[in-house]
Residue, then its C-alpha position, 0 to 999 in steps of 0.5 A: i661914332l660909326l665904331l660906338n653905334r655898332l659896339v651898342a648894337a652888338s652889345c644889345t642882340v641878346n643871344k639866347i641861353k639853351m642848355q643842355n643835359d648829357q643827351k644833347e637835348i635842350v632842358d629849361l633852365y629854370i624851372p619854378r616850384k609851387c606852393s603846396e598850400t596855396g598853388k602860388i609860384l614860389s620865387a627865388r627870392d623867398h628865402a623861408a619856402v622850404q621843400i619836402n620829400l616824404a619818402d615813400l614806404d612798401p605797404a609789405t614791408g614798410v621799407k623806403t622805396s626810391s620814389y618820393k613825393t614832394i610839399a613845398i611852402a611857402g615863406k609867407i604860410r610858415r611867417s603865419g604859423e600856418s606850415d604844420d596845419s598847411v603839410l597836414r592838409a598836402a599829406v591828407r591830399l597825396g594819400i600819406v594820411p588817412n583823412k581821419i585823425 
């Protein structure tokens, strides 16, 4: 019984897993996304959620730059049929699309 107690105690201890990058800095294991429309955190199980990266353009030449802006839409918004309006409102908030369309 003593051996069994030690095995149970050893298995119950939780080792904190820490992820490190190439520079040996500790980084988060998971960074949750938020819906651009509702502001709620998107769960990992929300398989209907989408993330759209909109490329920034050089204003002089109109060529795509290396930066982008991200819009995330929850599955609930997509199921309700409001995702097109949500993407448009998020693009207006980010300054990608002018206010008057």
